[in-house]
N, C-alpha and C positions, 0 to 999 in steps of 0.2 A: 315367110320362109320360101326359099327358092324352089323347093320341090313341089310346092302347091301350084297347080295349074288351074286356070278357069275351067269350070265344068260345062260351059255352054260354048260350043264352037259351031256356029252356022247351022243350028238345028240339030247337032249331034250331042248326045248326053253321055258323059263318062260316069259309070256307076260309082257311088261313094264307097261301097264295100270293097271294090277293087283297089281304089286309091288307098283306103285304110289298110288293106292287106299288103299293099306294096310298101307302105311306110312302116308297118309293124315288123319288128325283128324277132318276135316270139309270139306266134299265134295261139299257143296253148295257155298263156298266162292270162289271169283275169284282168279286165280293163278297170282301172281305178280313176277316180275323179268325180266331178260333179254329175256326169251322165254316163254310167257304165253301160256297156253294150249288152243288148238283149236279143241279138240275132240268133237264128237257129244254130249257127256254127259255134256259138260260145256257150259253155256250160253254165246253167243258172246258178249253181252253187259257187262257181268261181273258185274251185279247189286249186290250191297251190301246188306247183310241181315240186320236184325234188330240190331244185335250186331256188325256189321262191323265198326261202327263209334267209338267204344270204343278202348282204347289203347291196351287192351288184344287181341282183334281181329287183330289189326295192327301188333302186335308182332308175332301172330300165322302165319299171311300171310308172313311175312318176313322169318320165319323159314321154311315154305313150299317152298319158292323160293330157299332157300339154299339147302334143301334136294333134290329138283328136279334137281338143277345144279349138285349136287354130283352124283345122279343116272345117269344122261346123260353122265357125264364124265366117270363113271365106265363102262357104256354100250359101249361107243366108244372104250375104251381100250379093252373090251372083243371082240368087232368086229374086231379090228386090230389084236388081238391075234388069232382069228379064221382064218383070212386071212393068217397069218404066218403058221398055222397048216393045211392050205389048206381045211378048212371046209367052202366052198364057200356058201353053202345054209344057214348055221348058221349066217355067217357074213352078208348076204343079209337081213335075217329076222331082226337081231338086228339093222342094219342101217335103215331099213324101219320103225321099231317102234320108233327109235330116231327121224326120220323125222316126224312121227305123232305127237310127243311131241314138236318138234322145227323144223318147215318146213324150216326155213332159215339157218339151220346148214349145211354149205358147206362141212364140214369134213365128216358128215354122208352120204351126197349125193355122195361124191367121193368114199366112201367105197362101197355104194350100186351099183354104176355103175361098179366099178372094179369087184365085185363079180358076177354081171350079165354077164359081158364079159367073165369071166373065166368059168362060167357055160354054155356058148354058147348060151345064150338067146339074145333077141333083146334089143337094146337100147331104152330108152323112146322116145316116139314120140314127135313131136313139140307141139302138143296139150297138152300132159302131162306136158311138160316143162313149157308151158305158164300157165297152171293151177297151177303148183307149184309156179311160180313167183307171180301170182295173190294172191295165198294163203299166200305167204311170205309177200307181201305188206300189205295184210289185217291184218296179225298178227302184223306187225310193227306198223300199225295205232292203233290197239287195245292196243298194249303195251304203246304207248305214252298217249292214253286216260286213261289207267289204272294208269300211273304215275301221271297224272294230278289229277285224282280222289283221289289218296292217299294223295297228297299235300293238296287237299281241305278238306279231312277228318282230316288231321293234324291241319289245320287252324281252323276248327270247334272245335276241342278239346281244342286248345289254347284259343279260344274265351270263351268257357265255363269255363276255368280255370282263366280267367281274364288277360291272357298274350297277350295283343293286339299287342304288337310288334312282338312276335313270329308268331302270326296268320297272320299279314300283310306279313311277310317274306314268310310264307308257301303259301299264295295265289299268291304272286308274282312269286314264283318258279313254281307253276302250270301253270300260264299264259305263263311263258318263255318256259316251255316244249311244250305247244301247239303251240306257235308262231314260235319256231325254229324247229318244226317237218316238214318233207318233205310232209306230208299228211295234213298239216294245211289248213283249210278253214275258212276264217274270217266270223264272225257272227254265229258261231255254238252255240248250246245250252249250252254246257259245258263252253265255253268261256264266254258267258253272265252271267252264274251262278257265275263263279270265279270273274268276274269284279264287280258284285253286292256285293258279300261277301267281296271283298277287300275294296270297298267304305264304307260298313257298319263297317268293322273293323277299318278303319281310323277315321270315325266319333266317334266310340266308344272310341278309344284311346284319341281323343281330349277331349271328355267328361270326361274320367277317369283322364286325366291330370288336367283338370279344377277342378274336385272334390278333387284331391290330393292337389292342391294348396289351395283350400278353407279350407281343413282340416288342412294343415300346418299353414295357416294364423290364423285360429281360435285357434290352439294350442299355437302359438306364442303370440297371444293377451292374451290368458288366463294366460300364463306364466308371461308376463309383468305385468298384473294386479295383479297377486299373489305377484310378487316381489315388486311392488309399495306399495301394502298393507302391506307387511312385513316391508319395510323401513319406511312407515308412522307410523306404530305401534312403531318401534324402536325410531323414532324421537320424538313422543309424550312422550314415556317413559323417554327419555333423557331430554326433556324440563321440564317434571314434577319433575324429580330428581334435576335439576338445580334450579327450583323455590323453592323447599322445602329447599335446602341448602341456597339459598339467604334469605329466610324468617327466617331461624334459625340464620344466621349471623346478620340480621337486629335486631332481638330480643336481641342478645348479644352485640349490639352496635359496631359490627365489620362491619362498613359501606363500607369500601374499598373492603373487600372480598365479601360482598353482591353485590356491583356494578359489580365486576368481573364476578360473576356467572350470574347476570342478562344480562350482555353484551353477554355472551356465549349463553344464552337462546334465546335472540333476534336474534342472528346470525342464530340459528336453525329455529326459528319461528318469523319472523319480524312482523307479524300481531297480536301477542298475546297482548291483551289490558291489562291484569293483570300484565304481565311482564313490560310493558312500564310505567304503573302507579307506580308500586313499584320502578322502576328505578329513576323516578323523585323524589319520596319521599326520597330514599336513597341518592341521590345526594345532596339534600338540607340538609339532616341530616349530611352528611359528611362535608359539608361546615361549618355548625354551630359548629361541633366538632373541626374542624381545627382552627376556630377562637378562640374557648375557650382554646385550647391547646397553641396557640400562645400568648394569653393574659396571661396565667399562666407562660409561659416561660419569657415573658417580665417582669412580676412582680418579678420572681425569679432572673433574671439578674440585674434588678434595685436594688433589695435588696443586691445582691452580690457586685455590684459596690460600694454602699455606705459602705458596710462592709470593702471592700478593702481600701477605702479612710480613714475610721476611723483607720484602721490598719497602714496606711502610716503615720498618724499623730503621732504615738507613737515614741518618740525619741529612737535612737539606742544606746544601752549601751554596746553591745559586740563589740570586735575588729574584723576587717575584716581579715579573715584567707585565706591564699593562699595555694594551693596544691603544696607544695614544691617538692614532688616527680615528679609531672608532669613537673614543671618548670626545674628541673634538667635533665629530659629526653629531653626536648626541647633544653636546652642549650648545650647538648652534641651531638646534631644532626649535621651531616655534610652537605655540599652542595649537591644539586641534581647532580647525576652522570649519565652518559649515557654509553651505551655499547661501549667499545673501538673498534676501527676499526680492531684490531687484532682478536677479537672474531668473526667478520663477515666473515673472510677469511676461506676457506676450509683447511683441513689438508694438502692436496696436494699442494695448493698454498704456505702455510707457509713452507713446506718442500723445494719447489723449491727456494723460497726467501732465506731460510737459506743456501741452497747449493750454490747459487750465492754469498752470503756474506762470506762464509767460504772457498771457493776454491780460493787459491792464487797461482800465477805463473807469470813467465816473459812472456810478450806478445811481440812477434816479428813476423812481416809479411813483406816479401820482396815485393811480388805482389800477393795479395789474393782478388779475387772477393768476393761479399757478400755471395754467396752460400758456398765458401770454408771456410771463417772464421766462418760462422755460423755452419757449420758442425764440425769444429775444436772445438769450444766451447761446442757443444753438446756432443762431445766425451769425453772431459776432465771433464765435469760436470755430465755426464750421464743423461742429461735432453734434451728433444726434443726441437730443435730450428726449427721453421717454418718461411719461408720467404714468405711474402704476395706478390701477383701479382703486387700490386702498387709499392713495392720496386724494383721488377725485372724490372718494366717499367721505373724506374728512370735512370738518366744518369750513365752509368757504371764508368765513371771517378770519379763521386762523391762517389759512394758506394764501390769502390775498394781501399783497404788499400795498399799503396806503402811506403816502408821504414818506416813502423810503428814499433816503439820500445817503450816499456813501462816497467819500472822496476817492481819488485815484487808488484803486486796489485791484489785485488780481481777481479773476473769476473764482478761483478756489477759495480765496479769503471771503469773497462776497457770499458764496454758497455756504460757508461755515457760519457766517453771521445770520443768514436767512434760516439756517437750521436751528440756531438758538432762539430766533424770534418766532418762527412758525411751527417748528417741530417737523418740518419736511427734511428728511435726510437724503443724502445722495451717495451713490457708489458707482464705480466703473465696472461694467459687466457686459460681456459679449460684444465688445467694440462700441459701446454707447454709454452715456451717463443716464442712470436710472434714478428717478425721484421716488423714494419709497418712504414707508413709515419707520418709526424707531424699531419696531419688532423685526423688520426685515432689512435692517441697515447693515447687518454683518457682511463684511466683504469676504474675500478669499482667505481661507485658513492657512496659516504658515506654522509649521511645526518647529518650535524652538527647544533647545536643550540647555538647561541650566543645572549646574551642580547645587545641591542643597547647601554645600559648604560656602557657595557664593552668596547665599541669602542668610544663612544662619551659621554661626560659628560655635563649635562645641568647646566645652571646658574640660580640663583634664581631671580636676578634683571637684568634689562636692562635700558639703558639711557632713560630718559623721555624728556619731552619738555623743551626747554631752557626758563627759567623764569627770567633770569638776566635782570635788568633794565640798560638802557644805562646811562652812566655818562658823563656829559659835560667834554670835554678834553680828553676822553678815547682814541679816535682815535689818538690824537696828542701824547699822552704818550705811545702809542703802546699797550694799553690794559693790562689786568691782566691775568697772567698765573696761573690757579688754580691747575695745575699739574694733571689733570684728565687722567686716563688711556685711551688708544684708545679703541674704541668699539670692542668687541670680534667678531670673525668670526662666522657668523650664518651658521650652517650646517643643511640642510633639508634632506628629504628622497632621492631626486634625486641626491644631491651632495654627500651624503654618498654612494649611489650605485656606482656612477662614481669613487669615491675615492677608493673603494674596488677593483673595476675592474682594476684600473690603478696600484695599489700597491701590490695586492695579486695575485700571479700566473698570471701576466699580459700576455695577448694573449691567455689564455685558456678558456675564457668565450665566445668567438665567435664560434658558431657552436657546434655540439655535444650535450650531455645531460646536460652539466653544466648550472646552472641557479642560480639566486639570488632572494630571496623572503624576504620581511620585513613585518611581520604581528604582530600587537599588541606589538610593541617595542621589537620584537624578530627577529633575523637574522637567516634564515634557508637556507644555500647554499648547495645543493647536488653537490659534487665535489670530485675528487680523493683525496686520503689521503695526498698527498704531499701538496695540496693547503690548507688543514686544518692545516698542520704543519707549513705553512708559517707565519700566525699570531703568532703562538707560538714561532717560531724562533726569532721573533722580541723582545720577552721578555727575551730570554736567552742571556747571554754574549758570545761573540765569543771566541773560544779557544785561550787563550793567548792575548786577546785584551780587549777592553773597553766594558762596558755595553752599548748596543745600546740605552737604555732608557736615558742614560746620555750623549749621543753623541750630540753635538751641531751642528756639520756640517752635510753635506750630508752623508747618511749611505752607506756602501759598497754595491756592487751588491749582491743580494741574501739575504741580512739581512733586518730586519724589514723595510718594505716599507711604512707602514702607518705613517702619521704625528704623532708627539708626543702626541697631544691631543687625537688622535684616538686610542692610544695604552694603554690608562689607563684602568685598570680593566680586562685585558686579563688574561687567565690562567697562573699560574706561577708554577714552580717546587717546590715541598715541600722537606722536609728532607728525606722522604721515597722514593723519586724518582718519585712519582706520581704527576700528574698535578692537581691543585686545582683551583677553581674559587674564587677569593677573594670577600668577601662580600663588598658591596658598603658602604664606610664610609660616615657618615654625613658631609656635607660640609657647612661651614658657608656662608650665602649669601653674595655675593660681593656688597658692598654698595659704592655708589658714595659719596665722602666726601661732607659735607655741605659747601655751599659757604657762607662764612661770609662776610658781607658788613660792612664797617666802618660807624659809626653813622654820621649823617649830622652835619656839623659844620658851623660856620658863614663864614669861609673862603672857605668852599666847599658847596656852595648852590646846591640844587637839590639832595643831597644824601639822600637816604631814611634811615630809621632806620634799626635795625637788622632784616633781612629777610632771610629766608632759605626755601628750598624746597627739597622734596625727590623724587627721580625718581621712577616711577611706577615699581612695581614688576611684573615679567613675567617669562616665561620658554623659554629659547633659547638654542638650541643645540650648544655646543661650542667645 
């Protein structure tokens, strides 16, 4: 600090008390800090003046403590510098004055003893040392009391400001200073004062908290009442607006809209008597209005009905005209067509199939396991051949081609021959040719639609009950042969299912994804394309052979396996090479010829007159 000047000036010593008095702004206030003043001019009790309890006085006291500490530190440095300059008397005087300000300062005491020894003087006596220690103890006791009083003053200031929490903390700190002091004596006046003020501050805080809760409760209640009042006013205004709208609609005979507004008003205010009375009136009025409207509609419909009847009684004079353009369009329509299986295949699969069908070569293998001849075919066709683990697990004797020789044939034909010889099947899947076993040889499933009438044709009539009367002597004569045809074979759904499974791609219906479904006279079998081509092959004549539809004996292996009556109406090749479904032709019902009985004669008693009967008509799958 700038106002602190060195205490040693060429042998002249400035008293520390004068410097401290010059720096102090209030000589009557107690000195606070680590080393309070114990000079005769300062009261030992350190009683506070009238303005000591104010925050300004407290700030001034703290500033004085800081200034005194700085002065003591500067004086000690001056005394040490005087010892270095061998100014023993100056060092002793400065150290003595520092001890007057702070008797417990060991640093100043050591400097004083050193200077006295160097000056050749006597060391302090035991009495002097005891007196110094008593004085230091008293100074420490006064320092603790002063700190406790400062905390008490801080608590009083906080109580006056309404900060009861800060006041309680200040009083508790003052009690802790006294209780942890080595000079503490229980039951002192200062301790009792602090305890009383602490209890008062705690009770004041409780009262303040209760008052704050009451104020918050009152404010919240007032806010709720204000909000309820605002909502009540809004609800009343809304109900009034709905009632006005309902009244206006009622006057305009719009009773439905009036009831709707009244229902909304009653939802807002269920106890509104005017709204409830108007609702009952509007409900009755709407009912009466609905009855009147219905009566008018009934009269209008009744009159319209009789007008239509009078119009129907007028004879027709114009000819009936048909839309010839529409009938021409209908007559030119073709049958329903489905997506051909070729369009369901991917371009890669079609390319692989075309490669197998167009690559022709001579097939000769002396001794080739399945892996070798599969690799060979993959090389010549530039198509990947994959051998499944199931094929590798088969008997090597069965899958190895020994002395296999086949003239110029396509790879597809050769693979089919190898399938018959070794049991190794093949299919195109995922852009490659897979060699699999018979259980996993099923290819992609195609859903085909076939009408049951294309496979089985129904008959219009069926035999009825036998109504012929017995004739005396008929058994002896051997009876009468009417030449009736035998009863047709009845084909039901179960028999048709079994017939298709036995004749079309036999053995491929067990296991896998192949199935057979007959729904609403339609046959929908999801099956590989070869199975769909099998019924179609039954309709095509064999190359260089007879038409299987005209073949009376058993058909060759692989040609139409369905019975003749089941192959009627199957798709047939047209002139353009595409397959078409023939339309079912109307068939005349088969009638059982009437049984004509000869008239009764005198030589033939018991004969009845001409009697005949007709068999009942019905529908039988034939």
